[in-house]
C-alpha positions as CSV (number, residue, x, y, z in Angstrom):
1,M,-121.4,-67.4,-58.1
2,W,-122.5,-64.0,-56.8
3,N,-122.5,-65.2,-53.1
4,S,-119.0,-66.5,-53.5
5,L,-117.9,-63.4,-55.3
6,V,-119.3,-61.1,-52.5
7,I,-117.7,-63.3,-49.8
8,G,-114.4,-63.3,-51.7
9,L,-114.3,-59.5,-52.1
10,L,-115.1,-58.9,-48.5
11,L,-112.9,-61.5,-46.8
12,P,-109.7,-59.3,-46.9
13,L,-111.6,-56.5,-45.2
14,V,-112.9,-58.9,-42.6
15,G,-109.4,-60.0,-41.9
16,T,-108.3,-56.4,-41.3
17,M,-111.3,-55.8,-39.1
18,A,-110.5,-58.9,-37.1
19,G,-106.9,-57.7,-36.5
20,S,-108.1,-54.3,-35.6
21,A,-110.5,-55.8,-33.0
22,F,-107.4,-56.9,-31.0
23,V,-107.8,-53.5,-29.2
24,F,-110.9,-54.9,-27.4
25,M,-109.1,-58.1,-26.3
26,M,-105.7,-56.8,-25.2
27,K,-104.9,-54.2,-22.6
28,D,-101.3,-53.4,-23.7
29,E,-99.4,-53.4,-27.0
30,M,-99.2,-56.7,-28.8
31,S,-96.4,-58.9,-27.5
32,Q,-93.3,-59.2,-29.5
33,R,-93.7,-63.0,-29.7
34,L,-97.2,-62.7,-31.1
35,Q,-96.3,-59.9,-33.5
36,K,-93.3,-61.9,-34.8
37,S,-95.4,-65.0,-35.2
38,L,-98.2,-63.2,-37.1
39,L,-95.8,-61.3,-39.4
40,G,-94.0,-64.5,-40.3
41,F,-97.3,-66.3,-40.9
42,A,-98.6,-63.4,-43.1
43,S,-95.3,-63.6,-45.1
44,G,-95.7,-67.3,-45.7
45,V,-99.3,-66.9,-46.8
46,M,-98.5,-64.2,-49.3
47,V,-95.5,-65.9,-50.8
48,A,-97.4,-69.2,-51.3
49,A,-100.4,-67.2,-52.8
50,S,-98.1,-65.3,-55.1
51,V,-96.5,-68.5,-56.5
52,W,-99.4,-71.0,-56.6
53,S,-102.4,-68.7,-57.2
54,L,-100.8,-66.0,-59.3
55,L,-97.5,-66.8,-61.0
56,I,-98.1,-70.4,-62.0
57,P,-101.6,-69.6,-63.4
58,A,-100.1,-66.7,-65.3
59,M,-97.6,-69.0,-67.0
60,E,-100.1,-71.7,-67.7
61,M,-102.3,-69.2,-69.5
62,T,-99.6,-68.9,-72.1
63,D,-98.7,-72.6,-72.2
64,G,-98.1,-73.9,-75.7
65,V,-97.1,-70.5,-77.1
66,G,-93.5,-71.7,-77.3
67,G,-90.1,-70.6,-76.1
68,W,-89.5,-67.4,-74.1
69,R,-93.0,-66.1,-75.0
70,E,-94.5,-68.6,-72.5
71,V,-92.8,-67.0,-69.5
72,M,-92.4,-63.4,-70.7
73,P,-95.9,-62.2,-69.6
74,A,-95.3,-63.5,-66.1
75,A,-91.8,-62.0,-66.0
76,V,-92.8,-58.6,-67.2
77,G,-95.9,-58.5,-65.1
78,F,-94.0,-59.5,-62.0
79,L,-91.3,-56.8,-62.5
80,L,-94.0,-54.2,-63.2
81,G,-95.7,-55.1,-59.9
82,V,-92.5,-54.7,-58.0
83,G,-91.8,-51.4,-59.8
84,F,-95.2,-50.1,-59.1
85,L,-94.9,-50.6,-55.3
86,L,-91.4,-49.2,-55.4
87,M,-92.6,-46.1,-57.1
88,I,-95.5,-45.7,-54.6
89,D,-93.0,-46.0,-51.7
90,E,-90.8,-43.3,-53.2
91,L,-93.6,-40.9,-54.0
92,T,-95.8,-41.1,-50.9
93,P,-95.0,-40.0,-47.3
94,H,-95.3,-43.2,-45.2
95,L,-93.4,-45.2,-42.7
96,H,-92.1,-48.7,-43.1
97,V,-93.2,-51.2,-40.5
98,G,-89.7,-51.5,-38.9
99,T,-88.8,-47.8,-39.0
100,D,-88.5,-46.0,-35.7
101,K,-88.1,-42.4,-36.8
102,P,-89.5,-40.6,-39.8
103,E,-87.2,-38.3,-41.9
104,G,-87.7,-35.3,-44.2
105,V,-91.3,-34.7,-45.3
106,R,-92.4,-37.8,-43.3
107,A,-91.6,-36.0,-40.1
108,H,-94.8,-34.0,-40.4
109,L,-96.9,-37.1,-39.9
110,S,-97.0,-39.2,-36.7
111,R,-95.4,-42.6,-36.8
112,T,-98.8,-44.3,-36.4
113,M,-100.5,-42.4,-39.1
114,M,-97.6,-43.1,-41.5
115,L,-97.8,-46.7,-40.7
116,T,-101.5,-46.6,-41.4
117,L,-100.9,-44.9,-44.7
118,A,-98.2,-47.5,-45.6
119,V,-100.6,-50.4,-44.9
120,T,-103.5,-48.7,-46.8
121,I,-101.3,-48.1,-49.8
122,H,-100.1,-51.7,-49.9
123,N,-103.7,-53.0,-49.4
124,L,-104.7,-51.6,-52.8
125,P,-102.7,-54.0,-55.0
126,E,-103.7,-56.9,-52.7
127,G,-107.3,-56.0,-53.4
128,M,-106.5,-55.8,-57.1
129,A,-105.0,-59.3,-56.8
130,V,-108.3,-60.6,-55.5
131,G,-110.1,-58.9,-58.4
132,V,-107.7,-60.4,-60.9
133,V,-108.1,-64.0,-59.7
134,F,-111.9,-63.7,-59.6
135,A,-111.8,-62.2,-63.1
136,G,-109.7,-65.2,-64.2
137,A,-112.1,-67.7,-62.6
138,E,-115.1,-65.9,-64.2
139,N,-113.5,-66.2,-67.6
140,S,-112.4,-69.8,-67.1
141,A,-108.7,-69.1,-67.1
142,P,-106.5,-72.3,-66.7
143,S,-105.8,-73.3,-63.1
144,I,-108.0,-70.6,-61.7
145,S,-111.2,-72.0,-60.3
146,L,-113.7,-70.1,-58.1
147,A,-112.5,-72.2,-55.2
148,S,-108.9,-71.2,-55.8
149,A,-109.9,-67.5,-56.1
150,I,-111.6,-67.8,-52.7
151,A,-108.4,-69.4,-51.4
152,V,-106.4,-66.4,-52.5
153,S,-108.9,-64.0,-50.8
154,L,-108.8,-66.1,-47.6
155,G,-105.0,-66.1,-47.7
156,I,-104.9,-62.3,-48.0
157,A,-107.5,-62.0,-45.2
158,I,-105.3,-64.1,-42.9
159,Q,-102.3,-61.9,-43.6
160,N,-104.4,-58.8,-43.0
161,V,-105.1,-59.8,-39.4
162,P,-101.6,-58.7,-38.1
163,E,-101.8,-55.6,-40.3
164,G,-105.0,-54.5,-38.7
165,A,-103.6,-55.2,-35.2
166,I,-100.3,-53.3,-36.0
167,I,-102.4,-50.2,-36.7
168,S,-105.0,-50.3,-34.0
169,M,-102.8,-51.4,-31.1
170,P,-100.4,-48.4,-31.4
171,M,-103.4,-46.1,-31.9
172,R,-104.8,-47.3,-28.6
173,A,-101.4,-47.0,-26.9
174,A,-101.3,-43.4,-28.0
175,G,-104.4,-42.6,-26.0
176,N,-107.2,-43.0,-28.5
177,S,-110.4,-44.8,-27.6
178,R,-110.8,-48.5,-28.4
179,W,-113.5,-47.8,-30.9
180,K,-111.6,-45.0,-32.7
181,S,-108.5,-47.3,-32.9
182,F,-110.7,-50.1,-34.2
183,V,-112.3,-47.9,-36.9
184,I,-109.1,-46.4,-38.1
185,G,-107.4,-49.9,-38.3
186,S,-110.4,-51.3,-40.2
187,L,-110.6,-48.4,-42.6
188,S,-107.1,-49.2,-43.9
189,G,-108.6,-52.3,-45.4
190,V,-111.5,-50.6,-47.2
191,V,-109.3,-50.0,-50.3
192,E,-109.1,-53.7,-50.9
193,P,-112.7,-54.4,-52.0
194,V,-112.6,-51.1,-53.9
195,G,-109.5,-52.3,-55.8
196,A,-111.0,-55.7,-56.4
197,V,-114.3,-54.3,-57.8
198,A,-112.4,-51.9,-60.1
199,V,-110.5,-54.7,-61.7
200,L,-113.7,-56.8,-62.0
201,L,-115.5,-54.0,-63.7
202,L,-112.7,-53.8,-66.3
203,A,-112.4,-57.6,-66.6
204,S,-113.6,-57.7,-70.2
205,L,-111.0,-55.1,-71.2
206,L,-108.2,-56.7,-69.1
207,L,-108.8,-60.3,-70.3
208,P,-106.0,-60.1,-73.1
209,V,-103.5,-59.0,-70.5
210,L,-104.7,-61.2,-67.6
211,P,-101.4,-63.1,-67.4
212,Y,-99.6,-59.8,-66.9
213,M,-102.2,-58.8,-64.3
214,L,-101.8,-62.0,-62.3
215,A,-98.0,-61.6,-62.3
216,F,-98.3,-57.9,-61.5
217,A,-100.3,-58.8,-58.4
218,A,-97.7,-61.4,-57.4
219,G,-94.9,-58.9,-57.8
220,A,-96.8,-56.3,-55.7
221,M,-97.5,-58.8,-52.9
222,L,-94.0,-60.1,-52.8
223,Y,-92.7,-56.6,-52.6
224,V,-94.7,-56.0,-49.5
225,V,-93.3,-59.2,-48.0
226,V,-89.7,-58.4,-48.8
227,E,-89.8,-54.7,-48.0
228,E,-92.1,-54.6,-45.1
229,L,-93.0,-57.9,-43.4
230,I,-89.8,-59.9,-43.4
231,P,-87.5,-57.1,-42.1
232,E,-89.8,-56.4,-39.2
233,A,-90.3,-60.1,-38.5
234,S,-86.6,-60.8,-38.5
235,A,-85.5,-57.8,-36.4
236,G,-84.6,-58.1,-32.8
237,Q,-85.5,-61.1,-30.6
238,H,-87.8,-64.0,-31.3
239,S,-87.1,-64.1,-35.0
240,N,-87.3,-67.9,-34.8
241,L,-91.0,-67.5,-34.1
242,S,-91.4,-65.6,-37.4
243,T,-89.6,-68.3,-39.2
244,I,-91.9,-70.9,-37.8
245,G,-94.9,-68.7,-38.6
246,F,-93.6,-68.3,-42.2
247,A,-93.4,-72.1,-42.6
248,V,-96.9,-72.7,-41.2
249,G,-98.4,-69.9,-43.3
250,F,-96.7,-71.1,-46.5
251,V,-97.9,-74.7,-46.0
252,L,-101.4,-73.6,-45.1
253,M,-101.8,-71.4,-48.2
254,M,-100.3,-74.1,-50.4
255,V,-102.7,-76.7,-49.1
256,L,-105.7,-74.4,-49.4
257,D,-104.8,-73.5,-53.0
258,V,-104.2,-77.1,-54.1
259,V,-107.2,-78.6,-52.2
260,M,-109.7,-75.9,-53.1
261,G,-108.3,-75.4,-56.6
C-alpha cells in the first residue's frame, strides 16, 4: 500500500519533469503540431478522469440515499471546484495559456513567468484530486480502488507532460540555460504532491465530505480544461490534431480507469 501510495503521489510530478526535459531533446520551440496534439491529449485525459474517477464515484458514495440527495453532493462539489478556480484566476496575476499580451497588474510580470504561475496554481487542485482518490481508496469508498487511484494519478501525470514543456521551452527560447529552464518547469509541479499529502493528512476529517471533495476535484480539473487547454488547443492551425489527441486521451484514460479499477 505504501509503495503504491508514494508512486501515486509522485507520478504527477514525474510527468511535469518529463515534459520539462523537452529542453534537452529539442533545439527550438515545440512545434505547433506537437503542442496541439499534447494539449488535446491532456484535455481528453482530464475529462475522462473527472467523469469516471471522480464524479461517478462521488455519486455512488451516496447511492441509496434517495431522490435529489443522491446527486446533490456531486453537483455542489463540482460547482464549488469550478468557483474555486474562477476565484483564483480573478485574484492572482497570471497569464492564460492562449494569451499573447498581459494587461493591468499582469504587465509587471513576464509572459513566461505568468504562464508558470498559472500552471503552478492549477496544479494544486490536481494534486488535491490525487489525494482525494487515494483517501477514498484507503477508506474503501465505493468504486475507488487503489488501482483506480493510481490510474487517476497516471492520467494527471500524462497531462502534465505538455504543461511542463509549455513552461520550459519558452524559458529556453528566452535565453535561459537548459538546466534552469528544466528546473523552473519541474518546480511548477512540486505543489501537486504537497496538495495530495495535505488532503491525505486530513483524510479522517474529510471522510464525511468525501463525495463533495471528489466532485470538487472534478470541477477544478474541468475548469482547467475548458478555460486553459481547449482554447489554446483549438486556436489557429492544426486544431484537428488537438481533436484527435482529445479522443485518444479520453479513451486511454477511460480504459485505464475501467481496467485498473
